[in-house]
C-alpha positions as CSV (number, residue, x, y, z in Angstrom):
1,M,89.5,126.4,123.8
2,S,86.5,127.2,126.0
3,I,85.9,130.6,124.5
4,F,85.6,129.1,121.0
5,K,83.1,126.6,122.3
6,Y,81.0,129.4,123.8
7,L,81.0,131.4,120.6
8,A,80.4,128.3,118.5
9,Y,77.4,127.5,120.6
10,H,75.9,130.9,119.7
11,Q,76.7,130.6,116.0
12,Q,73.6,130.3,113.9
13,E,73.1,128.3,110.7
14,N,73.8,131.3,108.5
15,G,77.2,131.8,110.2
16,A,76.1,134.8,112.4
17,I,77.1,134.8,116.0
18,F,74.3,135.8,118.3
19,D,74.9,137.9,121.5
20,S,72.3,136.5,123.9
21,N,72.9,139.3,126.4
22,I,71.4,142.0,124.1
23,Q,69.6,139.7,121.7
24,S,71.5,140.8,118.6
25,T,74.0,139.6,116.0
26,L,75.8,143.0,116.2
27,N,76.5,143.2,112.5
28,G,78.5,146.4,113.0
29,Q,81.0,144.8,115.4
30,Y,84.1,142.6,114.8
31,H,83.4,139.3,116.5
32,H,82.6,137.4,113.2
33,T,86.0,138.1,111.7
34,N,87.9,137.4,114.9
35,F,86.0,134.2,115.3
36,S,86.9,133.3,111.7
37,L,90.6,133.9,112.3
38,S,90.4,131.9,115.5
39,G,88.7,129.1,113.6
40,L,91.6,129.0,111.1
41,L,94.2,129.1,113.9
42,M,92.4,126.2,115.7
43,Y,92.4,124.3,112.4
44,L,96.1,124.9,112.0
45,L,96.7,123.6,115.5
46,T,94.4,120.6,115.4
47,S,93.8,119.8,111.7
48,D,90.1,119.5,112.6
49,E,88.2,120.7,109.5
50,A,85.1,121.6,111.6
51,Y,87.0,124.7,112.7
52,C,87.6,125.7,109.1
53,T,83.9,125.2,108.3
54,R,82.9,127.5,111.2
55,S,85.5,130.0,110.1
56,Y,84.2,130.2,106.6
57,N,80.6,130.5,107.7
58,A,81.3,133.4,110.0
59,L,83.4,135.3,107.4
60,K,80.8,134.7,104.7
61,Y,78.1,136.2,106.9
62,F,80.2,139.2,107.7
63,V,81.1,139.9,104.1
64,E,77.5,139.8,103.1
65,V,76.6,142.5,105.6
66,P,76.1,145.9,103.8
67,L,79.0,148.2,104.2
68,H,76.9,151.0,105.8
69,D,75.9,148.5,108.6
70,K,79.5,147.8,109.5
71,A,80.0,151.5,110.5
72,G,83.1,152.4,112.4
73,G,84.1,148.8,113.1
74,I,85.5,148.3,109.6
75,D,89.2,148.7,110.6
76,F,88.7,146.3,113.5
77,N,87.4,143.7,111.0
78,N,90.2,144.4,108.5
79,F,92.9,143.4,111.0
80,P,91.9,139.7,111.6
81,I,91.0,139.2,107.9
82,L,94.5,140.4,106.8
83,I,96.2,138.2,109.4
84,L,94.0,135.3,108.3
85,Y,95.2,135.8,104.7
86,A,98.8,136.0,105.7
87,L,98.4,132.7,107.6
88,I,96.9,131.1,104.5
89,N,99.8,132.2,102.4
90,N,102.3,130.8,104.9
91,T,100.8,127.4,105.8
92,E,101.3,124.0,104.2
93,L,97.9,122.7,105.2
94,E,95.1,122.6,102.6
95,I,92.6,125.4,103.0
96,D,89.2,125.4,101.4
97,S,89.4,127.3,98.1
98,S,86.1,129.1,98.8
99,L,87.5,130.6,102.0
100,I,90.6,131.7,100.1
101,K,88.6,133.4,97.4
102,L,86.4,135.1,100.0
103,V,89.4,136.6,101.8
104,E,91.2,137.6,98.6
105,H,88.1,139.5,97.2
106,Y,87.6,141.3,100.5
107,I,91.2,142.4,100.8
108,E,91.3,143.6,97.1
109,N,88.3,145.8,97.8
110,M,89.1,146.7,101.4
111,S,87.4,149.8,102.9
112,N,88.8,151.9,105.8
113,H,87.3,154.2,108.3
114,A,90.0,155.8,110.5
115,S,91.6,159.0,109.4
116,L,93.7,161.9,110.8
117,V,90.8,164.3,110.5
118,K,90.5,166.4,113.7
119,G,87.3,166.7,115.6
120,T,86.3,163.1,115.2
121,T,84.8,161.3,118.2
122,Y,86.6,158.0,117.8
123,G,90.0,157.5,119.5
124,N,93.6,157.6,118.2
125,N,93.7,153.8,118.7
126,F,91.7,153.5,115.4
127,V,94.4,155.2,113.5
128,A,97.2,153.0,115.0
129,L,95.2,149.9,114.0
130,R,94.7,151.2,110.5
131,A,98.5,151.8,110.2
132,V,99.1,148.1,110.9
133,N,96.3,147.1,108.5
134,Q,97.8,149.1,105.6
135,L,101.2,147.7,106.2
136,L,99.8,144.1,106.3
137,R,98.0,144.8,103.0
138,Y,101.2,146.2,101.4
139,N,103.1,143.1,102.5
140,L,100.4,141.0,100.8
141,L,99.6,143.0,97.7
142,G,102.6,145.3,97.3
143,R,100.7,148.4,96.5
144,Q,102.6,151.6,97.0
145,E,99.6,153.6,98.3
146,D,99.3,151.2,101.2
147,I,102.9,151.6,102.4
148,D,102.6,155.4,102.0
149,T,99.4,155.5,104.0
150,S,100.7,153.2,106.7
151,E,103.9,155.3,107.2
152,R,101.9,158.5,107.5
153,L,99.5,157.0,110.0
154,M,102.3,155.4,112.1
155,E,104.2,158.7,112.1
156,A,101.1,160.3,113.5
157,T,100.6,157.6,116.1
158,L,104.1,158.1,117.5
159,K,103.2,161.8,118.1
160,W,100.5,160.7,120.5
161,Q,103.0,159.2,122.9
162,L,103.8,161.5,125.8
163,N,107.4,161.9,126.9
164,D,106.8,159.5,129.8
165,G,105.9,156.7,127.4
166,V,102.1,156.8,127.8
167,F,100.0,156.9,124.6
168,Y,96.9,159.2,124.7
169,D,93.8,158.3,122.9
170,F,92.3,161.7,122.4
171,P,92.5,164.3,120.9
172,R,93.9,164.1,117.3
173,E,96.3,167.0,118.0
174,F,100.0,165.9,118.0
175,N,102.3,166.2,121.0
176,D,99.4,167.5,123.1
177,P,100.5,167.9,126.8
178,Q,96.7,167.7,127.7
179,G,96.2,164.5,125.8
180,I,93.8,162.1,127.5
181,P,95.1,158.6,128.2
182,S,92.8,155.7,128.7
183,L,95.0,152.8,129.9
184,T,93.1,150.2,127.9
185,Y,93.9,152.1,124.7
186,H,97.5,152.7,125.8
187,S,97.7,148.9,125.8
188,K,96.1,148.6,122.3
189,I,98.2,151.4,120.7
190,T,101.4,150.0,122.2
191,L,100.6,146.6,120.7
192,M,99.9,148.2,117.3
193,V,103.2,150.1,117.4
194,L,105.1,147.0,118.3
195,L,103.4,144.9,115.5
196,Y,104.2,147.7,113.1
197,G,107.8,147.9,114.2
198,L,108.3,144.1,114.0
199,L,106.7,143.9,110.6
200,S,108.7,146.8,109.2
201,K,111.9,145.9,111.1
202,E,112.1,149.6,112.2
203,N,114.0,149.5,115.5
204,H,113.1,153.1,116.5
205,I,109.4,152.1,116.3
206,I,110.0,149.0,118.3
207,N,111.8,151.0,121.0
208,R,108.8,153.3,121.3
209,A,106.5,150.3,121.9
210,I,109.0,148.8,124.5
211,K,108.9,152.2,126.3
212,G,105.1,151.9,126.4
213,L,105.3,148.4,127.8
214,E,107.8,149.5,130.5
215,V,105.3,152.1,131.6
216,L,102.6,149.4,131.8
217,T,104.9,147.2,134.0
218,A,105.1,150.1,136.5
219,L,101.4,150.9,136.4
220,M,100.3,147.3,136.9
221,A,99.2,146.2,140.4
222,E,100.8,143.0,141.8
223,D,97.6,141.0,141.1
224,G,97.6,142.0,137.4
225,E,95.0,144.8,137.5
226,A,96.3,147.4,135.0
227,F,93.6,149.3,133.1
228,Y,91.9,151.2,135.9
229,Y,91.9,154.7,134.4
230,G,89.7,156.1,131.6
231,R,87.1,154.6,129.4
232,T,86.7,150.9,128.6
233,N,87.8,150.6,132.2
234,N,89.5,147.4,133.2
235,A,88.1,145.7,130.1
236,L,89.1,142.4,128.7
237,Y,90.2,144.2,125.5
238,G,93.1,145.9,127.3
239,Y,94.3,142.7,128.9
240,A,94.2,140.8,125.6
241,C,96.3,143.5,123.9
242,G,98.8,143.5,126.8
243,I,99.2,139.7,126.9
244,F,100.0,139.6,123.2
245,A,102.3,142.6,123.3
246,F,104.3,141.3,126.3
247,R,104.7,137.9,124.6
248,L,106.0,139.5,121.4
249,A,108.3,141.9,123.2
250,A,109.8,139.2,125.5
251,N,110.4,137.0,122.4
252,F,112.1,139.9,120.6
253,I,114.3,141.7,123.1
254,E,117.7,140.5,124.1
255,C,117.9,142.0,127.6
256,N,117.3,139.0,130.0
257,S,116.1,141.1,132.9
258,L,113.5,142.8,130.7
259,K,112.5,139.5,129.3
260,D,111.8,138.3,132.8
261,V,109.8,141.4,133.7
262,F,107.7,141.2,130.5
263,G,107.1,137.5,130.9
264,Q,105.9,137.9,134.5
265,C,103.6,140.8,133.4
266,E,102.1,138.7,130.7
267,D,101.4,136.0,133.3
268,S,99.9,138.5,135.7
269,L,97.6,140.0,133.0
270,F,96.5,136.5,132.0
271,N,95.8,135.3,135.5
272,Y,93.8,138.4,136.3
273,C,91.4,138.2,133.4
274,S,91.2,134.4,133.2
275,G,90.1,134.4,136.9
276,N,86.8,135.7,135.6
277,M,85.8,132.7,133.5
278,N,82.2,131.6,133.5
279,S,80.8,128.1,133.6
280,D,79.9,128.3,129.9
281,G,83.5,129.0,128.9
282,H,83.4,132.8,128.2
283,L,85.4,135.4,130.1
284,S,83.7,138.3,131.9
285,I,84.6,141.3,129.9
286,V,85.1,143.4,133.1
287,P,86.1,141.8,136.4
288,N,82.5,141.4,137.8
289,R,79.7,138.9,137.0
290,L,77.0,141.5,136.4
291,E,76.7,141.2,132.6
292,K,72.9,141.3,132.5
293,E,73.0,144.7,134.3
294,R,75.9,145.8,132.0
295,C,77.7,146.9,135.2
296,G,80.9,148.8,134.3
297,F,80.2,148.5,130.5
298,D,80.6,151.4,128.1
299,N,77.8,151.4,125.6
300,Y,80.0,149.9,122.9
301,M,81.1,146.9,125.0
302,Y,79.7,143.5,124.2
303,V,80.4,140.0,125.6
304,T,80.6,138.1,122.3
305,V,82.8,140.8,120.7
306,Y,85.4,141.2,123.4
307,N,85.6,137.4,123.9
308,A,86.1,136.8,120.2
309,F,88.9,139.5,120.1
310,T,90.5,138.1,123.2
311,M,90.5,134.5,121.8
312,T,92.3,135.8,118.7
313,M,95.0,137.6,120.8
314,L,95.5,134.5,123.0
315,L,95.8,132.1,120.0
316,L,98.2,134.5,118.2
317,S,100.2,134.6,121.5
318,S,100.3,130.8,121.6
319,I,102.1,130.5,118.3
320,V,104.8,132.9,119.5
321,E,107.5,131.1,121.6
322,K,107.2,132.0,125.3
323,S,110.6,133.1,126.7
324,A,111.7,131.3,129.9
325,C,111.8,133.8,132.8
326,S,113.2,133.7,136.3
327,I,110.9,134.3,139.2
328,H,111.9,137.4,141.3
329,N,110.7,138.1,144.7
330,H,108.9,141.4,145.3
331,N,111.2,144.2,146.4
332,C,110.5,144.7,150.1
333,S,111.4,148.4,150.0
334,P,108.7,150.8,148.9
335,E,108.8,151.9,145.2
336,A,107.2,155.0,143.8
337,S,106.9,155.7,140.1
338,Y,105.7,159.1,138.8
339,F,104.9,159.8,135.1
340,A,104.7,163.6,135.0
341,E,103.2,164.1,131.5
342,S,100.3,161.6,131.9
343,G,100.0,162.3,135.6
344,F,100.2,158.7,137.0
345,M,101.8,158.1,140.3
346,V,102.1,154.5,141.6
347,Y,103.2,153.4,145.0
348,K,104.1,149.8,145.8
349,G,105.1,149.1,149.4
350,K,105.5,145.9,151.4
351,K,101.9,145.8,152.4
352,L,100.1,148.6,150.6
353,S,100.0,149.5,146.9
354,T,98.0,152.2,145.1
355,A,97.9,154.5,142.2
356,F,96.7,158.1,141.6
357,G,96.0,160.1,138.5
358,L,97.4,163.5,139.4
359,K,96.5,165.4,136.3
360,G,92.8,164.8,135.7
361,H,91.3,164.9,132.3
362,N,87.5,165.3,132.8
363,Y,87.1,169.1,132.9
364,Y,87.7,169.8,129.2
365,Q,87.7,168.2,125.7
366,Q,85.9,165.0,124.9
367,Y,85.2,163.4,128.3
368,K,83.8,166.2,130.3
369,L,82.7,165.1,133.8
370,D,83.5,161.4,133.2
371,P,84.5,160.4,136.8
372,R,86.9,157.8,135.4
373,F,89.3,160.6,134.5
374,S,89.2,162.3,138.0
375,C,92.3,163.5,139.7
376,C,93.8,162.9,143.1
377,T,91.7,159.9,144.1
378,P,93.1,156.3,144.6
379,L,92.6,154.3,141.3
380,F,93.3,151.0,143.0
381,L,94.2,149.9,146.5
382,K,95.7,146.6,147.6
383,F,96.7,145.6,151.1
384,N,98.5,142.3,151.9
385,G,97.4,140.8,148.6
386,H,93.7,141.8,149.1
387,D,91.8,144.1,146.8
388,I,90.1,146.8,148.9
389,L,88.8,149.5,146.5
390,P,86.5,149.3,143.5
391,T,87.3,151.2,140.4
392,I,85.7,154.5,139.9
393,P,81.9,154.1,139.2
394,F,80.3,155.9,136.3
395,S,76.7,154.7,135.9
396,A,73.7,153.7,138.0
397,P,72.5,150.1,138.0
398,V,69.9,149.2,135.4
399,S,66.8,147.7,137.0
400,S,65.9,144.3,135.6
401,K,62.3,144.9,136.7
402,R,61.8,147.9,134.5
403,K,61.0,146.0,131.3
404,Y,58.2,144.2,133.2
405,Q,56.5,147.3,134.5
406,S,53.1,148.2,133.4
407,F,52.5,151.3,131.2
408,P,51.0,153.4,134.0
409,V,54.0,152.7,136.3
410,K,56.5,153.5,133.5
411,F,54.6,156.7,132.7
412,V,54.6,157.9,136.3
413,S,58.3,157.0,136.5
414,R,59.0,159.0,133.4
415,L,57.0,161.9,134.7
416,K,59.0,162.0,137.9
417,K,62.2,162.0,135.9
418,V,61.1,164.9,133.8
419,F,60.1,166.9,137.0
420,N,63.5,166.1,138.6
421,E,65.3,167.2,135.4
422,F,63.8,170.7,135.8
423,R,65.0,170.8,139.4
424,S,68.6,169.8,138.7
425,W,70.9,168.5,136.0
426,G,70.0,164.8,135.9
427,Y,73.2,164.0,134.0
428,L,75.1,164.4,137.3
429,D,73.1,161.6,138.9
430,N,75.2,159.1,137.1
431,F,78.1,160.9,135.3
432,N,79.5,162.8,138.2
433,P,83.3,163.3,139.0
434,L,82.4,163.3,142.7
435,H,81.6,159.6,142.5
436,A,85.3,159.0,142.3
437,G,85.3,159.6,146.0
438,F,88.1,160.8,148.3
439,L,87.5,164.4,147.1
440,P,86.3,167.5,148.9
441,Y,83.9,169.8,147.2
442,I,82.0,173.0,147.8
443,E,78.2,173.2,147.5
444,T,76.5,176.5,146.8
445,T,72.8,177.2,146.0
446,N,73.0,176.3,142.4
447,E,76.6,174.9,141.8
448,W,79.1,172.3,142.9
449,L,82.7,173.4,143.0
450,M,84.9,170.4,142.2
451,P,88.7,170.1,142.4
452,L,89.2,168.9,138.9
453,C,92.0,171.1,137.5
454,V,95.5,170.5,138.6
455,D,98.1,173.2,138.1
456,A,101.2,171.9,140.0
457,V,102.4,168.6,141.4
458,T,105.3,167.9,143.7
459,I,106.5,164.4,144.6
460,S,108.8,163.7,147.5
461,N,109.6,161.2,150.3
462,D,111.3,160.9,153.6
463,N,111.9,158.0,156.0
464,K,108.3,157.9,157.0
465,F,106.1,158.9,154.0
466,Q,105.7,159.1,150.3
467,K,104.4,162.6,149.8
468,I,102.2,164.1,147.1
469,Y,101.5,167.8,147.0
470,V,98.9,169.1,144.5
471,Q,97.7,172.6,143.8
472,G,94.8,173.4,141.5
473,R,91.6,175.2,140.8
474,F,88.0,174.4,141.4
475,V,85.7,173.8,138.4
476,A,82.1,175.1,138.9
477,I,79.3,172.8,137.7
478,K,75.9,174.3,137.5
479,R,73.5,171.7,138.9
480,K,70.3,173.8,139.3
481,G,68.6,176.7,137.7
482,F,67.5,177.9,134.2
483,I,70.3,176.4,132.1
484,P,69.9,172.8,133.3
485,A,66.1,173.0,132.6
486,L,66.8,174.5,129.1
487,L,69.4,171.8,128.4
488,F,66.8,169.1,129.2
489,I,64.3,170.7,126.8
490,C,67.0,170.8,124.1
491,N,68.0,167.2,124.6
492,F,64.4,166.3,124.2
493,L,64.1,168.2,120.9
494,T,67.5,167.4,119.5
495,N,66.1,164.7,117.2
496,K,63.5,167.1,115.8
497,I,65.3,170.3,115.4
498,N,68.9,171.5,115.4
499,V,69.6,172.8,118.9
500,P,72.9,173.9,120.5
501,V,73.2,171.1,123.1
502,E,77.0,171.2,123.3
503,K,77.1,174.9,123.7
504,L,74.6,174.7,126.7
505,Q,76.7,171.9,128.2
506,N,79.8,174.1,128.1
507,M,77.8,176.8,129.8
508,M,77.2,174.4,132.7
509,I,81.0,174.0,133.3
510,K,83.4,176.8,134.0
511,M,86.9,177.3,135.5
512,T,87.1,179.4,138.6
513,D,89.8,181.4,140.3
514,S,89.3,179.5,143.5
515,F,92.3,177.4,144.4
516,F,92.7,174.2,146.4
517,E,95.8,172.5,147.9
518,R,96.0,168.8,148.7
519,E,98.7,166.9,150.5
520,I,98.6,163.1,150.4
521,L,100.9,161.1,152.7
522,I,101.3,157.4,152.0
523,H,102.5,155.0,154.6
524,D,102.5,151.2,154.4
525,N,99.5,151.1,156.6
526,F,97.6,154.2,155.8
527,I,96.9,157.1,153.4
528,H,96.3,160.6,154.8
529,F,94.6,163.4,152.9
530,K,94.9,167.1,153.9
531,D,92.9,169.6,152.0
532,K,93.1,173.4,152.2
533,I,90.3,175.1,150.4
534,K,88.7,178.6,150.3
535,R,85.0,179.1,150.7
536,S,82.5,181.8,151.6
537,C,80.5,181.6,154.9
538,S,77.3,180.6,153.0
539,D,78.9,177.6,151.2
540,R,78.8,174.0,152.5
541,I,81.9,171.8,152.4
542,C,81.3,168.2,151.5
543,F,83.5,165.1,151.1
544,G,82.8,161.9,149.1
545,L,84.0,158.3,149.5
546,R,83.6,155.1,147.5
547,T,83.6,151.5,148.8
548,Y,82.5,148.1,147.6
549,S,78.8,147.5,148.3
550,D,79.1,143.8,149.3
551,A,80.9,144.4,152.6
552,L,80.3,145.1,156.3
553,I,80.2,148.9,156.6
554,K,79.5,151.0,159.7
555,V,79.5,154.8,160.1
556,E,80.0,155.9,163.7
557,N,82.0,158.3,165.9
558,A,83.4,160.3,163.0
559,Q,84.7,157.2,161.2
560,L,83.6,154.7,158.6
561,I,84.6,151.0,159.2
562,F,84.8,148.8,156.1
563,K,85.3,145.1,156.4
564,K,85.7,142.7,153.5
565,T,87.0,139.1,153.4
566,G,90.5,139.1,154.7
567,C,91.0,142.9,155.2
568,G,89.4,146.2,155.7
569,F,90.0,149.9,156.4
570,L,89.1,152.5,159.0
571,F,88.3,155.9,157.4
572,L,88.7,158.8,159.8
573,L,86.4,161.7,159.0
574,D,86.9,165.3,159.8
575,N,85.4,166.1,163.2
576,N,82.5,168.2,161.9
577,E,81.3,165.9,159.2
578,V,78.1,163.8,159.1
579,L,76.7,161.3,156.7
580,R,74.2,163.0,154.3
581,S,73.4,160.2,151.8
582,S,74.7,157.1,150.1
583,K,73.8,155.4,146.8
584,Q,74.8,152.4,144.7
585,L,76.6,152.8,141.4
586,C,78.3,150.5,138.9
587,S,82.0,150.1,138.4
588,S,84.1,147.7,136.3
589,K,84.8,145.7,139.5
590,G,81.3,145.5,140.7
591,M,78.7,147.4,142.7
592,T,80.0,150.4,144.5
593,T,78.5,152.6,147.2
594,Y,79.2,156.3,147.1
595,W,79.1,158.0,150.5
596,D,78.4,161.7,150.8
597,F,79.5,163.5,153.9
598,I,78.7,167.2,154.7
599,A,80.1,169.6,157.3
600,D,77.8,170.2,160.2
601,N,77.7,174.0,160.3
602,H,76.7,174.0,164.0
603,K,80.1,172.6,164.7
604,D,82.0,174.5,162.1
605,K,84.2,177.2,163.7
606,L,84.4,179.0,160.3
607,E,80.6,179.3,160.1
608,N,80.6,183.1,159.9
609,I,84.0,183.6,158.4
610,D,85.1,183.8,154.8
611,G,88.5,182.2,154.4
612,E,90.4,178.9,154.4
613,T,89.2,175.6,155.7
614,I,91.4,172.6,156.3
615,L,90.0,169.1,156.1
616,Q,91.9,166.0,157.2
617,H,90.9,162.4,156.4
618,T,92.8,159.2,156.9
619,L,92.4,155.7,155.4
620,I,93.9,153.1,157.8
621,L,94.2,149.6,156.5
622,F,94.1,146.4,158.6
623,D,93.9,142.6,158.4
624,E,90.6,141.1,159.6
625,N,92.3,139.7,162.7
626,N,93.7,143.1,163.9
627,D,92.2,145.0,166.8
628,L,90.9,148.3,165.6
629,K,91.9,150.1,168.8
630,K,95.5,148.9,168.4
631,I,95.5,149.9,164.7
632,R,94.3,153.4,165.6
633,T,97.0,153.7,168.4
634,K,99.7,152.6,166.0
635,F,98.5,155.1,163.4
636,D,98.6,157.9,166.0
637,A,102.2,157.0,167.0
638,V,103.4,156.9,163.4
639,F,101.6,160.1,162.3
640,V,102.7,162.2,165.2
């Protein structure tokens, strides 16, 4: 397997696996143990003892790392070690006794990290993983405390599944209607629940996992893109979990039609992530080739770690018999799926397919202002088999020249940054919900009012359109003034004295009584946005948009024209809007340009009137051979 060769190339003489991207062996992560399990699996498949030797060396290195250096990754390491030992006990091949002793000693003295304590910063997926680990350990050692713990943790995990089938990763509170789902961790928790159900032979637990997988089949785009909402966005980790889960489920269930669907979904996930294989054999851990810039990476995402985990999932899938499945043609009639509790709405038409998060989870709790949890913006957009829209960006590109700058240049750059922080809240330069695009907002002297809180959603359709109606409230974000400056000072001093940074951050964000209404009309060739908002005469109304950066883009005559290989779109602006600025950001699918449009008050009929403003924007999709004038004429005919 190419991934194994890539990791083996980076394995040092002492067994450590070196991540060349960040120049570290990442001792607190879980690539050594997954590499060790994969080495044993390769040995079982090939009988080549070289795999077993590499497996032993990697595991020996990991075991010798002090426990305090393994930090929160301990449960992630327990999982492959426990499976490795289970395989050793159930194989007829001779295994080196030193490897067996190493594994036995580790499992006897196994530590754990995940717990049900509320207020922790790590996700619920940790708990689901530990539930499986404790069950595996009980099956191996027969200790009563392990089965008691595993049952308690799995009982808790099932309480983090919303009624529509989606598992939320935060907070710890049970049956929370405001639970925050990240689709990558929905995939992982679903896999863990399925493994637990199969190992314990508890059908009610298996059924909960099957429900989670059925949701995933609906959320998945036709090209296999599936993990476009939340943190660890579109990461290889989610695809690896989904592939293994679909393989296991299709092998277990008796319903032939569901077997077929699960089998096709497994193939789609595999084809999507394997399409990003590099020449040295490793897979890009998000669907772009910008690893050096860490484009679309959360701070805990590493190339070696995610490749090692994916290799384990793929090898475990390979030893599970793949169910034969029939190939079904895509249904030509439009399909719309709405999951009310989690807020996802997916539309799959003959030409156009897209998804929206209609709840929004970035105005409260753990992930305040994370744009990847924004509401009412397209999460993906496909047209005639082409990918048109990047995922939501959440960070600025890292300059590769920065580390080569002289001290005076770095000092001046830092000084400018300090000065700018006193003028505005610098956090919003990168971590800004507006970067999700397709959202109106109100700009006052010191605040941005963003449509982040949804109170009501109505889904309907007629012969022409799929309709979405959303009503909600604006959230005020203080971007200038005394508090942002004070917050900057506190952030600077936080390592020296105890300062109330979180309290100040909460003061920057407040719910308002100002309501907005949004109507979204989806046709197989366009998406229309109609926004009704209230503002005072001194406020400025703005609108954002996101596009891929590597495309032909023109802004003229109140419209933006976007052309990429094979397709494009025409975005119709409101009549009084002009382009104010644009900037490049990083998303999991590559470099993204955020476009900021602002109403020209000289043209604004409501310039001196407090009251309602109605904004209308339309995204019209086309093939590269279409004539834009004809496309516009066709849209006018349909929309009227």
